[in-house]
N, CA, C and O atoms as a GROMACS GRO file, in nm:
protein
  288
    1UNK      N    1  -0.044  -0.130   3.160
    1UNK     CA    2  -0.184  -0.149   3.184
    1UNK      C    3  -0.211  -0.162   3.334
    1UNK      O    4  -0.311  -0.110   3.384
    2UNK      N    5  -0.124  -0.230   3.404
    2UNK     CA    6  -0.143  -0.245   3.549
    2UNK      C    7  -0.135  -0.108   3.618
    2UNK      O    8  -0.212  -0.080   3.710
    3UNK      N    9  -0.040  -0.024   3.573
    3UNK     CA   10  -0.026   0.108   3.635
    3UNK      C   11  -0.150   0.193   3.614
    3UNK      O   12  -0.197   0.259   3.707
    4UNK      N   13  -0.204   0.192   3.493
    4UNK     CA   14  -0.324   0.271   3.464
    4UNK      C   15  -0.441   0.219   3.547
    4UNK      O   16  -0.518   0.297   3.602
    5UNK      N   17  -0.454   0.087   3.555
    5UNK     CA   18  -0.561   0.027   3.635
    5UNK      C   19  -0.548   0.068   3.781
    5UNK      O   20  -0.647   0.101   3.846
    6UNK      N   21  -0.426   0.068   3.833
    6UNK     CA   22  -0.401   0.107   3.972
    6UNK      C   23  -0.437   0.254   3.993
    6UNK      O   24  -0.505   0.288   4.090
    7UNK      N   25  -0.392   0.340   3.903
    7UNK     CA   26  -0.421   0.483   3.916
    7UNK      C   27  -0.572   0.508   3.912
    7UNK      O   28  -0.627   0.578   3.997
    8UNK      N   29  -0.637   0.451   3.814
    8UNK     CA   30  -0.781   0.471   3.799
    8UNK      C   31  -0.856   0.421   3.923
    8UNK      O   32  -0.954   0.481   3.966
    9UNK      N   33  -0.809   0.310   3.979
    9UNK     CA   34  -0.870   0.254   4.099
    9UNK      C   35  -0.859   0.346   4.219
    9UNK      O   36  -0.938   0.338   4.313
   10UNK      N   37  -0.759   0.434   4.216
   10UNK     CA   38  -0.739   0.531   4.325
   10UNK      C   39  -0.798   0.667   4.291
   10UNK      O   40  -0.777   0.765   4.363
   11UNK      N   41  -0.872   0.673   4.179
   11UNK     CA   42  -0.937   0.798   4.140
   11UNK      C   43  -0.847   0.895   4.067
   11UNK      O   44  -0.880   1.012   4.053
   12UNK      N   45  -0.731   0.846   4.020
   12UNK     CA   46  -0.637   0.931   3.946
   12UNK      C   47  -0.648   0.895   3.798
   12UNK      O   48  -0.617   0.782   3.760
   13UNK      N   49  -0.690   0.988   3.714
   13UNK     CA   50  -0.705   0.956   3.572
   13UNK      C   51  -0.570   0.922   3.509
   13UNK      O   52  -0.468   0.981   3.542
   14UNK      N   53  -0.574   0.828   3.418
   14UNK     CA   54  -0.452   0.790   3.348
   14UNK      C   55  -0.484   0.741   3.209
   14UNK      O   56  -0.596   0.698   3.180
   15UNK      N   57  -0.386   0.748   3.123
   15UNK     CA   58  -0.397   0.701   2.986
   15UNK      C   59  -0.270   0.626   2.953
   15UNK      O   60  -0.160   0.676   2.976
   16UNK      N   61  -0.284   0.507   2.899
   16UNK     CA   62  -0.168   0.431   2.854
   16UNK      C   63  -0.126   0.478   2.716
   16UNK      O   64  -0.210   0.509   2.632
   17UNK      N   65   0.004   0.482   2.693
   17UNK     CA   66   0.056   0.517   2.561
   17UNK      C   67   0.152   0.406   2.520
   17UNK      O   68   0.244   0.371   2.594
   18UNK      N   69   0.129   0.350   2.402
   18UNK     CA   70   0.213   0.242   2.352
   18UNK      C   71   0.216   0.251   2.200
   18UNK      O   72   0.139   0.325   2.139
   19UNK      N   73   0.305   0.175   2.141
   19UNK     CA   74   0.310   0.172   1.995
   19UNK      C   75   0.208   0.071   1.943
   19UNK      O   76   0.162  -0.017   2.016
   20UNK      N   77   0.173   0.087   1.817
   20UNK     CA   78   0.069   0.004   1.756
   20UNK      C   79   0.099  -0.145   1.762
   20UNK      O   80   0.007  -0.226   1.753
   21UNK      N   81   0.222  -0.182   1.777
   21UNK     CA   82   0.259  -0.323   1.789
   21UNK      C   83   0.192  -0.388   1.910
   21UNK      O   84   0.172  -0.509   1.912
   22UNK      N   85   0.158  -0.307   2.010
   22UNK     CA   86   0.107  -0.360   2.136
   22UNK      C   87  -0.046  -0.352   2.148
   22UNK      O   88  -0.099  -0.372   2.258
   23UNK      N   89  -0.115  -0.324   2.040
   23UNK     CA   90  -0.261  -0.321   2.044
   23UNK      C   91  -0.318  -0.456   2.090
   23UNK      O   92  -0.401  -0.458   2.180
   24UNK      N   93  -0.276  -0.569   2.031
   24UNK     CA   94  -0.331  -0.697   2.077
   24UNK      C   95  -0.298  -0.727   2.224
   24UNK      O   96  -0.381  -0.781   2.297
   25UNK      N   97  -0.177  -0.693   2.266
   25UNK     CA   98  -0.137  -0.718   2.405
   25UNK      C   99  -0.219  -0.633   2.501
   25UNK      O  100  -0.258  -0.680   2.608
   26UNK      N  101  -0.245  -0.508   2.464
   26UNK     CA  102  -0.326  -0.420   2.549
   26UNK      C  103  -0.468  -0.474   2.561
   26UNK      O  104  -0.527  -0.472   2.669
   27UNK      N  105  -0.523  -0.523   2.452
   27UNK     CA  106  -0.658  -0.580   2.455
   27UNK      C  107  -0.662  -0.704   2.544
   27UNK      O  108  -0.756  -0.722   2.620
   28UNK      N  109  -0.560  -0.789   2.534
   28UNK     CA  110  -0.555  -0.910   2.616
   28UNK      C  111  -0.542  -0.875   2.764
   28UNK      O  112  -0.608  -0.937   2.848
   29UNK      N  113  -0.458  -0.777   2.797
   29UNK     CA  114  -0.442  -0.737   2.937
   29UNK      C  115  -0.570  -0.673   2.990
   29UNK      O  116  -0.608  -0.697   3.105
   30UNK      N  117  -0.635  -0.592   2.909
   30UNK     CA  118  -0.760  -0.530   2.952
   30UNK      C  119  -0.863  -0.637   2.986
   30UNK      O  120  -0.932  -0.628   3.087
   31UNK      N  121  -0.872  -0.738   2.901
   31UNK     CA  122  -0.965  -0.847   2.926
   31UNK      C  123  -0.928  -0.922   3.053
   31UNK      O  124  -1.015  -0.954   3.135
   32UNK      N  125  -0.800  -0.950   3.070
   32UNK     CA  126  -0.751  -1.023   3.188
   32UNK      C  127  -0.776  -0.945   3.316
   32UNK      O  128  -0.814  -1.003   3.418
   33UNK      N  129  -0.756  -0.814   3.312
   33UNK     CA  130  -0.772  -0.731   3.431
   33UNK      C  131  -0.917  -0.690   3.454
   33UNK      O  132  -0.952  -0.642   3.562
   34UNK      N  133  -1.001  -0.708   3.353
   34UNK     CA  134  -1.139  -0.665   3.366
   34UNK      C  135  -1.153  -0.515   3.366
   34UNK      O  136  -1.248  -0.461   3.422
   35UNK      N  137  -1.060  -0.447   3.303
   35UNK     CA  138  -1.060  -0.300   3.299
   35UNK      C  139  -1.010  -0.255   3.164
   35UNK      O  140  -0.897  -0.286   3.126
   36UNK      N  141  -1.091  -0.182   3.092
   36UNK     CA  142  -1.054  -0.133   2.960
   36UNK      C  143  -0.997   0.008   2.974
   36UNK      O  144  -1.069   0.106   2.959
   37UNK      N  145  -0.870   0.016   3.004
   37UNK     CA  146  -0.804   0.144   3.027
   37UNK      C  147  -0.801   0.226   2.898
   37UNK      O  148  -0.787   0.171   2.789
   38UNK      N  149  -0.812   0.358   2.911
   38UNK     CA  150  -0.797   0.442   2.793
   38UNK      C  151  -0.654   0.432   2.742
   38UNK      O  152  -0.558   0.440   2.818
   39UNK      N  153  -0.641   0.413   2.611
   39UNK     CA  154  -0.509   0.396   2.550
   39UNK      C  155  -0.495   0.486   2.428
   39UNK      O  156  -0.593   0.517   2.360
   40UNK      N  157  -0.373   0.528   2.403
   40UNK     CA  158  -0.337   0.599   2.281
   40UNK      C  159  -0.221   0.523   2.220
   40UNK      O  160  -0.123   0.493   2.288
   41UNK      N  161  -0.232   0.491   2.093
   41UNK     CA  162  -0.127   0.416   2.025
   41UNK      C  163  -0.058   0.504   1.921
   41UNK      O  164  -0.124   0.573   1.843
   42UNK      N  165   0.073   0.501   1.923
   42UNK     CA  166   0.154   0.576   1.827
   42UNK      C  167   0.219   0.477   1.730
   42UNK      O  168   0.225   0.357   1.756
   43UNK      N  169   0.265   0.530   1.621
   43UNK     CA  170   0.323   0.447   1.515
   43UNK      C  171   0.444   0.368   1.566
   43UNK      O  172   0.532   0.422   1.634
   44UNK      N  173   0.446   0.240   1.532
   44UNK     CA  174   0.556   0.150   1.567
   44UNK      C  175   0.654   0.147   1.450
   44UNK      O  176   0.611   0.164   1.336
   45UNK      N  177   0.782   0.127   1.472
   45UNK     CA  178   0.853   0.112   1.599
   45UNK      C  179   0.895   0.247   1.656
   45UNK      O  180   0.893   0.349   1.587
   46UNK      N  181   0.931   0.245   1.785
   46UNK     CA  182   0.979   0.369   1.845
   46UNK      C  183   1.124   0.358   1.893
   46UNK      O  184   1.190   0.460   1.913
   47UNK      N  185   1.174   0.237   1.913
   47UNK     CA  186   1.305   0.220   1.977
   47UNK      C  187   1.421   0.280   1.897
   47UNK      O  188   1.523   0.317   1.956
   48UNK      N  189   1.408   0.290   1.765
   48UNK     CA  190   1.518   0.343   1.684
   48UNK      C  191   1.499   0.489   1.644
   48UNK      O  192   1.575   0.541   1.563
   49UNK      N  193   1.401   0.553   1.701
   49UNK     CA  194   1.372   0.691   1.662
   49UNK      C  195   1.465   0.789   1.734
   49UNK      O  196   1.509   0.766   1.847
   50UNK      N  197   1.493   0.897   1.665
   50UNK     CA  198   1.574   1.003   1.724
   50UNK      C  199   1.490   1.080   1.826
   50UNK      O  200   1.368   1.064   1.832
   51UNK      N  201   1.556   1.164   1.904
   51UNK     CA  202   1.484   1.247   2.000
   51UNK      C  203   1.382   1.336   1.929
   51UNK      O  204   1.270   1.353   1.977
   52UNK      N  205   1.420   1.390   1.816
   52UNK     CA  206   1.329   1.477   1.741
   52UNK      C  207   1.208   1.398   1.692
   52UNK      O  208   1.096   1.447   1.699
   53UNK      N  209   1.229   1.278   1.642
   53UNK     CA  210   1.118   1.195   1.597
   53UNK      C  211   1.025   1.159   1.713
   53UNK      O  212   0.903   1.154   1.696
   54UNK      N  213   1.082   1.134   1.830
   54UNK     CA  214   1.000   1.104   1.949
   54UNK      C  215   0.918   1.226   1.989
   54UNK      O  216   0.802   1.212   2.028
   55UNK      N  217   0.977   1.345   1.981
   55UNK     CA  218   0.903   1.468   2.011
   55UNK      C  219   0.786   1.484   1.914
   55UNK      O  220   0.676   1.522   1.954
   56UNK      N  221   0.810   1.455   1.787
   56UNK     CA  222   0.703   1.465   1.687
   56UNK      C  223   0.590   1.367   1.717
   56UNK      O  224   0.473   1.403   1.705
   57UNK      N  225   0.624   1.244   1.755
   57UNK     CA  226   0.521   1.146   1.792
   57UNK      C  227   0.442   1.195   1.912
   57UNK      O  228   0.319   1.186   1.914
   58UNK      N  229   0.513   1.246   2.012
   58UNK     CA  230   0.446   1.295   2.133
   58UNK      C  231   0.356   1.413   2.102
   58UNK      O  232   0.242   1.418   2.150
   59UNK      N  233   0.403   1.505   2.022
   59UNK     CA  234   0.322   1.621   1.986
   59UNK      C  235   0.198   1.579   1.907
   59UNK      O  236   0.091   1.635   1.925
   60UNK      N  237   0.214   1.480   1.819
   60UNK     CA  238   0.101   1.433   1.738
   60UNK      C  239  -0.004   1.364   1.825
   60UNK      O  240  -0.123   1.370   1.794
   61UNK      N  241   0.039   1.300   1.933
   61UNK     CA  242  -0.053   1.226   2.020
   61UNK      C  243  -0.106   1.311   2.136
   61UNK      O  244  -0.200   1.269   2.204
   62UNK      N  245  -0.049   1.426   2.159
   62UNK     CA  246  -0.080   1.508   2.277
   62UNK      C  247  -0.229   1.536   2.294
   62UNK      O  248  -0.285   1.513   2.401
   63UNK      N  249  -0.293   1.585   2.190
   63UNK     CA  250  -0.434   1.623   2.200
   63UNK      C  251  -0.519   1.501   2.235
   63UNK      O  252  -0.609   1.511   2.318
   64UNK      N  253  -0.491   1.388   2.173
   64UNK     CA  254  -0.568   1.266   2.203
   64UNK      C  255  -0.544   1.220   2.347
   64UNK      O  256  -0.638   1.178   2.414
   65UNK      N  257  -0.421   1.228   2.393
   65UNK     CA  258  -0.390   1.188   2.532
   65UNK      C  259  -0.467   1.276   2.630
   65UNK      O  260  -0.533   1.224   2.720
   66UNK      N  261  -0.460   1.406   2.612
   66UNK     CA  262  -0.530   1.499   2.702
   66UNK      C  263  -0.681   1.476   2.695
   66UNK      O  264  -0.749   1.479   2.797
   67UNK      N  265  -0.732   1.452   2.577
   67UNK     CA  266  -0.875   1.428   2.559
   67UNK      C  267  -0.917   1.302   2.636
   67UNK      O  268  -1.021   1.301   2.702
   68UNK      N  269  -0.837   1.198   2.629
   68UNK     CA  270  -0.873   1.073   2.698
   68UNK      C  271  -0.863   1.089   2.849
   68UNK      O  272  -0.944   1.032   2.922
   69UNK      N  273  -0.766   1.165   2.897
   69UNK     CA  274  -0.756   1.190   3.042
   69UNK      C  275  -0.881   1.265   3.086
   69UNK      O  276  -0.936   1.237   3.192
   70UNK      N  277  -0.925   1.360   3.007
   70UNK     CA  278  -1.040   1.441   3.042
   70UNK      C  279  -1.170   1.360   3.045
   70UNK      O  280  -1.265   1.397   3.114
   71UNK      N  281  -1.173   1.250   2.971
   71UNK     CA  282  -1.293   1.166   2.964
   71UNK      C  283  -1.304   1.070   3.082
   71UNK      O  284  -1.410   1.013   3.106
   72UNK      N  285  -1.194   1.050   3.155
   72UNK     CA  286  -1.197   0.951   3.264
   72UNK      C  287  -1.250   1.011   3.391
   72UNK      O  288  -1.259   0.941   3.492
   0.00000   0.00000   0.00000
């Protein structure tokens, strides 16, 4: 969240990507920072996924990520 806030503050569009487990944490950080960064959440957990499963998650989220970058 800090990185996205920093990028956006410098005029560089950014989108945070995290797993659904971190939705509450992202909301808390957004409130704390006073900046509601664009976020895309993928299905949790991700740490035990194979490379192929990670590619599938990335491909499934790609359109939403690009769309959110375009909106900033």
